[in-house]
TIMI-470487 format. One line per field, with one value per residue (C-alpha): residue number from 1; x, y, z; residue in one letter. Coordinates in Angstrom, 3 decimals. Each point is the difference from the previous one (the first is absolute). Layout:
BEGIN
num NUM	...
x X	...
y Y	...
z Z	...
residu a	...
//
This chain:
BEGIN
num 1	2	3	4	5	6	7	8	9	10	11	12	13	14	15	16	17	18	19	20	21	22	23	24	25	26	27	28	29	30	31	32	33	34	35	36	37	38	39	40	41	42	43	44	45	46	47	48	49	50	51	52	53	54	55	56	57	58	59	60	61	62	63	64	65	66	67	68	69	70	71	72	73	74	75	76	77	78	79	80	81	82	83	84	85	86	87	88	89	90	91	92	93	94	95	96	97	98	99	100	101	102	103	104	105	106	107	108	109	110	111	112	113	114	115	116	117	118	119	120	121	122	123	124	125	126	127	128	129	130	131	132	133	134	135	136	137	138	139	140	141	142	143	144	145	146	147	148	149	150	151	152	153	154	155	156	157
x -2.238	-1.268	-0.964	-1.915	-1.771	-0.883	-1.417	-2.126	-1.260	-0.853	-1.693	-2.029	-1.223	-0.802	-1.940	-2.055	-0.797	-1.034	-2.046	-1.921	0.116	-0.711	-1.585	2.601	3.422	3.294	0.491	3.793	0.548	-0.412	2.618	2.527	-0.528	0.480	3.194	1.291	-0.514	1.662	3.000	0.177	0.096	2.700	2.218	-0.715	1.352	3.559	-0.776	-1.120	3.351	1.876	-1.899	-0.122	-3.787	-0.887	-1.741	2.557	0.372	2.485	-0.052	3.455	1.400	-1.052	1.735	3.233	3.195	0.681	2.534	-2.579	-2.623	2.189	0.027	-3.760	-0.391	2.407	-1.756	-3.387	1.422	1.461	-3.413	-1.458	2.528	-1.084	-3.612	0.914	1.874	-3.024	-2.259	2.204	0.598	-3.605	-1.237	2.062	-1.108	-3.621	0.608	1.635	-2.439	-3.004	1.597	0.523	-3.629	-1.341	-2.460	-1.853	-1.753	-3.793	-0.985	3.013	1.122	3.641	2.632	-0.445	3.727	0.752	-2.084	2.033	3.321	-0.139	0.255	3.421	1.116	-1.055	2.232	2.965	-0.702	-0.335	3.285	1.780	-1.635	0.883	3.601	-0.009	-1.362	2.848	2.578	-1.494	-0.106	3.572	1.597	-1.954	1.074	-2.633	-2.054	-2.068	-3.781	0.110	2.256	-2.231	-3.131	1.733	0.932	-3.614	-1.234	2.363	-1.387	-3.545	0.878
y 7.046	3.320	-1.498	-2.908	2.274	2.484	-2.733	-1.391	3.444	1.293	-3.215	-0.267	3.583	-0.725	-3.121	1.971	2.624	-2.653	-1.975	2.842	2.593	-2.172	-3.029	-2.240	-1.315	-0.920	-3.763	0.085	2.754	-2.148	-2.465	2.707	1.724	-3.268	-0.835	3.552	-0.182	-3.419	1.211	3.142	-1.973	-2.392	2.753	2.145	-2.666	0.953	3.643	-1.059	-1.682	3.050	2.342	-2.450	0.182	-3.692	-1.331	-1.143	-0.801	2.406	-1.253	-1.550	3.090	2.117	-2.160	-1.135	2.033	1.573	-2.663	-2.753	2.145	0.089	-3.810	-0.131	2.172	-2.187	-3.224	1.470	1.023	-3.473	-1.505	2.558	-1.083	-3.627	1.060	2.183	-2.887	-2.273	2.717	0.587	-3.698	-1.107	3.202	-0.717	-3.632	1.122	2.470	-2.510	-2.820	2.233	1.397	-3.536	-0.954	3.038	0.953	3.255	2.512	-0.130	3.405	1.326	-3.310	0.964	-2.595	-0.596	-0.587	3.707	0.742	-2.540	1.557	2.763	-2.738	-1.023	3.584	0.842	-2.819	1.463	3.519	-1.277	-1.852	3.200	1.981	-2.561	-0.073	3.782	-0.349	-2.392	2.331	2.953	-1.884	-1.208	3.315	2.447	0.151	-1.376	2.528	-0.337	0.193	3.440	1.336	-1.557	1.555	3.376	-0.250	-0.873	2.965	2.310	-1.328	0.909	3.625
z -5.786	-1.294	-3.356	1.536	2.498	-2.742	-2.217	2.840	1.049	-3.484	-1.082	3.210	-0.435	-3.647	0.977	2.533	-2.631	-2.514	2.522	1.624	-2.775	-3.042	1.740	-1.638	0.876	-1.579	0.284	0.235	2.587	3.120	-1.214	-0.840	3.366	1.900	-1.885	0.475	3.757	0.168	-2.008	2.120	3.228	-1.187	-1.373	3.077	2.339	-0.914	0.714	3.469	0.596	-1.257	2.324	2.915	0.279	-0.007	3.068	2.533	3.668	1.532	3.567	-0.239	-1.698	2.977	2.610	-1.622	-0.488	-3.393	-1.037	0.511	-1.695	-3.108	-0.086	0.449	-3.083	-1.941	1.059	-0.954	-3.381	-0.601	0.709	-2.409	-2.629	0.404	-0.486	-3.001	-1.634	0.419	-1.369	-3.040	-0.709	0.292	-1.628	-3.103	0.078	0.125	-2.827	-2.341	0.813	-0.626	-3.144	-1.286	0.640	-1.830	2.744	-0.671	2.257	0.187	-1.370	-1.887	-1.504	0.622	0.978	3.732	0.405	-0.364	3.077	1.984	-1.016	2.679	2.648	-1.306	-0.578	3.550	1.267	-1.884	1.257	3.565	-0.354	-1.022	2.814	2.671	-1.223	0.349	3.567	0.873	-1.540	1.868	3.329	-0.468	-1.020	2.165	3.653	2.378	1.961	3.123	-0.015	1.611	-2.760	-2.646	1.503	0.214	-3.673	-0.901	2.038	-1.928	-3.279	1.040	0.728
residu m	v	v	f	m	s	i	a	t	v	l	t	a	l	q	v	i	y	r	y	g	f	n	s	s	l	f	w	v	e	e	v	v	i	y	s	i	i	c	m	s	f	v	g	a	s	m	g	v	r	n	g	v	h	i	s	v	d	v	l	n	a	f	v	p	p	a	v	n	r	w	l	h	i	i	a	a	v	l	g	i	v	f	a	c	f	l	a	y	y	g	f	q	l	f	f	n	t	l	g	r	g	q	r	t	a	a	l	r	l	p	m	a	w	f	y	l	p	i	a	i	s	g	l	l	l	l	v	r	y	l	w	v	i	h	h	a	w	t	k	p	p	v	s	l	a	e	e	l	a	a	e	k	d	k	l	v
//
């Protein structure tokens, strides 16, 4: 994530300097920045699962007992695993099909398949993270919403 963000930031600043300082531009920078942001978002999805910061609807979690809440987390993770498997499977299919066709990027003339590979890798990373979520939900004792909010409040202090 840090590498992709650094590449996008440095190249965008460089492009601004070239465009407004030298009245010229680098033809390949926009493409690299776009691919860096795409790769960053796909790889960052697994970080969102690890930190529990993905968008979710927590209405049921607030009203059900902790034991049911545990199962809600497990069911959500199983659904995430199904999605991750689809993402990995079709991501690798896209990678190998594009690699076989020899498609190249517009500006850099690099194999396009390598920019599709983060989709498949993201699926694998998500799979590992969702398995970790299931393990964590299964082994950690369930807590009530009040206890969870108290723990979050302690983290903020």
